[in-house]
N, C-alpha and C positions, 0 to 999 in steps of 0.2 A: 414234176416227175414225168410222166408220160406213160401211157399204158404199155405194160410189158408185152401184151399180145398184139399191140397196134403195129399198126400198120396194117482250113482250112487245112487241107491236107496236112498242114503243120500248124501248131498253135501260133496265133498272131502275137508278135512281140511289139512293145512300144518303146519309143525312145525315152530317155530319162526326163526330158522336159514334159512330155505328155503324162508320164507317171506322176510327176509332182503336181500337175494340174488336175489330176483325177480323171483324165480323159483317155481316149483312144483304145487300142486293141487289147490291152490287158484288162480292160473293162473295170477300171478302178473307180467305179462310181456308185451311187446309191439308187434306190427306187422305192415305190411307196404304196400306201394304203389310201383308199379314197373315202372310207367311211367318214361321215361328218364328224364324229367324235374324235377321229384320229387325224383330222386336219389341224388340230390345235397343238401348239408347242407343248413339249413335255412340262408337266407341272413343277418338277423339281430340276435343279441344275444338274447337268450331266456330271458324273463323277470324274475326278482328275485321275487318269490312268497313268501308271508308270510305263511310258512308251518303250523304254528300253527292256521291259520285261514281257511285253506281249508280242506274239508272233503275227506275221502276215497270215491272213485267212484266205484260203482258196475254196470256193463253193463249186461243187460238181453236180451238174444236173442229171436227170434220169433219162430213161429210154425215150427217144424221139423228141426230146425237149431242147431248150436253149438256156443260155445264161440268164435270159430275161426273167425267168421265174424267181430269181433271187433278189430282185430289186427291193422288195419290201423288207426283207431280212437285212439287207445292207443298210437301208435307211434307219432301221432300228439300232444297228450297231453304231452308226454315225450319231444318232440322237443321244447315245450314251457315251459319247466321247471317243469312240474308236476312230483313229485317223482314216480319212478317205483313201489315202494312198497305201493303206495296209489291207485293203479289202478287194479281192479279185474274184471274178467268176469266169470259169473256162467255158468256151463254146466248142464242144467236141465236133469235129468235122462231119462225121457220119454218125449221128446220135442213135440210130436204131440198130438193135442187135440182129445178128444173123439167126436164121431158124436153127441151123446147126453150126455151132461155134467153129467147127473144124473145116467147114466147106465155104469157099468164097461165094459171096452173094452181092450183086451190084448195089452200090450206094448204101451198104450196111457195113458194120464194123464187127471185128472179132474182139474178144477180151484182150488179146495181145495188142491190137491196134489202139484200143482205149488206154491201156496201161502205158504204152510208149508215148502217146500224145500227152497224157497227164504228166509223165516224167519230164518231158521237155518243157512243159509249162511251169512246173515247179522250179526247174532250174532258172527259167527266165525271171520268175518272181523273186527268187533268192538273190539273183544278180541285181535287179532293179532296187530292191529294198535293202540290200546289203545285210541280210539276215541269214543265219546258219540253219534255221529250222522254220517250217511253216506248220500251220494247223489246216487240216482237211475236213470239210463238212460235205456230206453227200446225201442225195435223195435217191431212193430206189436203185436203179441200175448203177447210179454213181457210187453206191456203196460197194458193189462188186469191183468197180474200177479202182477205187481207193484201196480196198483190201488186197487186190492183185498187185498194185504198185508197192504197197508197204511190205508185202511178204516176198514178192518175186521180182521187184524192180529196183531194189535198193532204197526204198522209201523209209525203212525203219531208221536209217541214220540221219534223215533230214526232216522228219515229221515229229512234232511235239505232241499234237493232239489229233485224235481221229473221232469224228462224230458221224454215226451212221443212222440216218433217219428213214424208217420204213424200208430197211434193207431186206432183200430177198436172200438172207444169209444162209438159209437152209432150203431154198427153193420155193417155188409156188406149188410144186408137186414133187413127190419122190416116186419115180416110175421108170421101168425098163421098156415101156411101150408107148408112153405119151410124152411129147416134147423131147424125144430122144436127141441127144447132142446139144440141147439148149443150155445156155449158161444159167437159166432159171430153173433147171431140174436138179433137185437135191441129190440125185443119183449120178449126175454128170461128173466126169473127171475133174472139171474145173472146180466145182464146189467141194467135192471130196478132198481135193488137195488143199483148198483154203481152210477147211474145217478139220484137217488131220491134226491129231495131238490131243493131249489132256486139256489144254487151254486152246481156245479157238482164236486167240489174239497173238500178236507178235510182240516179243519183249522190246521195251524201249518206249514207244509212244503210249500215251494214256488213251484208252478206248472208252467210248460211251455209245450205247445204242438207245434210240428213242422209238417207241412203238405204241400202237393203240392197244386198248384192252381187248376189243373184239371187232372193231370197225375197219380194219385194214383188209381191203378186198383181196389182197394177195397173200394174206396169212390166214387162210380159212381151212377148216377141216374138210369142207365140201367144195367141189370144183365148179360152182356156178360161174365164176368170173374167168375161168380159163377154158370154157367150152366143154366142161365135164360135169354138167349139172347132175346132182344126185350121187356122184361117185366120190369116195374118200380120196383125199390128196396125200395123206401121210404127213401133212404139215399142220401145226397147231397155231393158236394165237400167239404163242411164244416164239414162233419161228424167227423173227428178226433179232432175238437176243443172241449173245455170244458168251460162251463160257470164258470167264476171266475178265469180262468187261463190266463197267458200271451200266446196268440195264435199267432204263427208266420207262415207266408206263404213263402215257398221257390219255386218260379215259375219255372216250367219246369222240376223239379225233380220227380222221380217216387216213388213208394211205399217203395222200399228199400233205395233209395238214400237219402230220408229225414232223415235217420239214419246214413248212412255211407259215404256220400259225404263230401268233404272238407268244403262246405258251411254250412252243418249241424254241422260239428265239430265246426266251428267258433261260431255259435249261442250257442251250448252247453257249450263251454268253457267260453264264456262271462257271461252266465247266472249263472254258478256255481262259477266262480272265481271273477266276478265283474269287469273285464276288458277284452278287446278284446285280442285275441292271437297276438303275434308278427308276426307269419307267419302261413299259412295253409300248408306249405311244410313240408316234413319229412327230418330231419337231418340224414344223413347216419352215421353209426358207422363203425369204421375201422375193428373191428372183430365182426362177427355175430355168435351168438350161438342159435341154433334152437332146439326146443323140442315140444312134444305134445303126445297125446295118439291115439292109434288105437281104434275106436269104431265100433260097428257092426250093424247088421240088424236082426230083428226078425219078422218072418211071413210077410216079405215085408215092414216092418216099421223100419226106422232107429231109433236107440236109441243112447244115449250118455254114455252107459255103456262100460267100458274097455273090450277089447278083449285080451285074453291070447293066446299065441302060434302063433300070427301073425308075419310073416316075413316082415321086412321093409328094403329095400336097397335104397341107394341114390347114384346117379351117377352125376358127373359134365358133362354137355353137351355143345356142340358148339352152340352159340346163333343163328347162321345162318342156321344150318342144324338139330339141335337136336341130332346129333350123339354123342355117349358117347366118352369122351376124353380118358378114360382108360377102359380096359377090366374088371378090378376089381372095385367093388363098393367103393366109398369113405367112406361109412358107411353102416354097416349091423348089424341088431339086431333082435332077436326073442323076442317078448314082454312077460313079466311076467303077473301076475294077475292084476297089476295096469294099464296095457296097454301102458305104456310109451315106446316110441321108440328111444329116444335120450339120451343124448345131442349130437349134431352134430355141429362142427365148420366150418364156411364158411366165405364168405366176401360179400360185397354189390355189386359185379360185376358179380357173377357167376350164370349162369342158371343151373337149377337142374331138374333131373328126379327122382321122388319118385316111387318106385315099391312096391305095397302092395299085399301080398299074404295071404288071409284068407280062411280057409276051407269053402267050399260051395259057394264061390263068385268068379267072374272072377279075374284073376291076373290083377291088375289095375295099369296102368302107368300114373302118373300125372306129367305133364310138367309145371314148374313154372318159371317165370322170377325172377330176383334176389330179395332176401329179404334184404331190406336196413338197417334193425335193428334187434336186437335179439328179440325173442318171445318164450314163452312157450305154445302157443295155436295153433300150427300147427297140429290140430287134423286131422287125416286121416280116411276116410271112404272108404271101398271097393266099387267100382262101381257095378251097376246091369245092365245086358243086358236089353235093351228095346225091344219093339215089332219089329220083323223082323231083329234084330241085328244078330242073329245066322245064318241067311241066307246069310249074307254078307261075303266077304273075310276078310275085316278089317273095323272097324268103329272108327271114331274120333269125340269126342265131344269137343265143347268149352263151358266153363262155366263161368258165371259172378255172383258169389254169392252175391255181394254187390249192385246189381242193375240189371235192365233189359236192353235189347237192344232196342233202340228207332230209328225207321226209320226217317231219316231227321235230327235227333238230334245227332246221333253217327255214326262213321265209324266202321263197323264190317264186317269181312269176314273170311271164313274158306276155305283154299286152293283157295283164290282169288274169292270166290263166297259168296253170301248171302245165308245161309242155308235155306231150306224150313221150313215153320211152324212158322217163327217169324212174328207175326202179325204187321200190320201197325196201326196207331192211337196211343192210349194210350199204352205205353210200358208195355208188360205183359209177356214176355218170357225171361228167363235168360240162356237158353241152346240152342245151335245149334248143328246139327249132320249131318255128311256126311258119306256115305259108299264108300269103295274103294276095288280094287282087293287085294288079299292076297299077290301077288308077282308082280313085285319086291317091296321090302320094300322101302319106299320113305319118303321124308320130306313133312309135311303138316304144313303150316303157318297159325296161328290164329292171327287175328288183332282186337284190340278194341281201337279205337282212337290212342293214342301214345304208347300203349303197344302191343308188338308183341312177340309171343311165337312160336318157332319151335318145332314141335312134329314129331315122327316117327310112321309109321303104324306098327301094330303087328297083327298076324293072329288070327281071331276069332276062327278058328277050334282048336287052341291050348289053348283056354280059355283066350285070352287077350282082354282087353278093354283100350282105350286111352282117356285121358282127358287133354285138355289144359286149365288150370285154371288161370284166370286173378286176379291180386291183386285189380285192380281198379273197 
């Protein structure tokens, strides 16, 4: 998803040959979980689906995010027999929302921008798959975009199913003085129009919402997570629900997990397919082919536009130490205008270090546990130094893009410690950071439940930044 408060001009289309191969810019690929237990093939055979009766599915990311967050969900669909070329994830060009939806803001998008880009992407998917309708699945801000398209962009005629995960459907606050003009304000003209009527859904598509019981940081009665600590928001835990929809509660999950967790997948699959999945585990592939684009940052805001001239190197590393197995990179490429850095062949057992060098940004070392299946949405963003980072000898981040770190719910450590700044109570932080001496270079282990990643320190003075990124 992407924090609401955080912070290709057109959707990329792919030729039919690429679509059938599951590659290129429609992002018709899978992606995965690296927990040891989920690197095993599904215990039961995937169900035989009636291909003529299932729609293409388009996954829509949240505020500030990329299509890459959906790769584990796509893997689970594939592991249950859903065809690879029927699964697509859009990369919205400017993923971050404007502060005021009515006022232009550089490198940020309005609700209208998002709606029109999704509409064009839907048409492209329908053309490539030769289907008359698609299913739409969204996380966080992606829910706003989907609802806007279905109600105001002609989507009701071409959408069979709508799944809204952690949607800010009634805002993160209802106020005439806070977040005035924001699409995330329940008092905004945008949300008032979407929610107008006895039913808050649009006739035609089947609607389902997924929400937490009380752990969604953006569906809270009190405004801690939107800079209004101690003040009422006018929003309840039930805020993501819609009148007229099938509303499902996933107890204990956080704002991101209600989209990307395996329990969320099971609900999404059953709602769209009409039968439960055989398994929520991910079936490993013998040969794994990875690809993705390098995207950049403009004026401190991440975009999903491709970066030309970025150098990407991939090293195979020792799973216990993070040390490179070979001096030479297993893969090296300088991106062209399209930003694509692959393809790269690996397997479901190999730990990897991605090194991204983009002009104007730190050289970023991203350590990843094994990819259990192929995917075309390993999109890479250069990291950015945070406050006080450049005063340190070395800094290492651990990042959980598909959920937050929950005290008492999860086991998470960096170099054997719980990093400072990760709040207790409602899970609300997805990044932990520690600083280290520049020398000697050493191994730093990042742990999230059953997923462990070994990273190496690199000196800040030479412009290096380290991230251990969890699949789960």
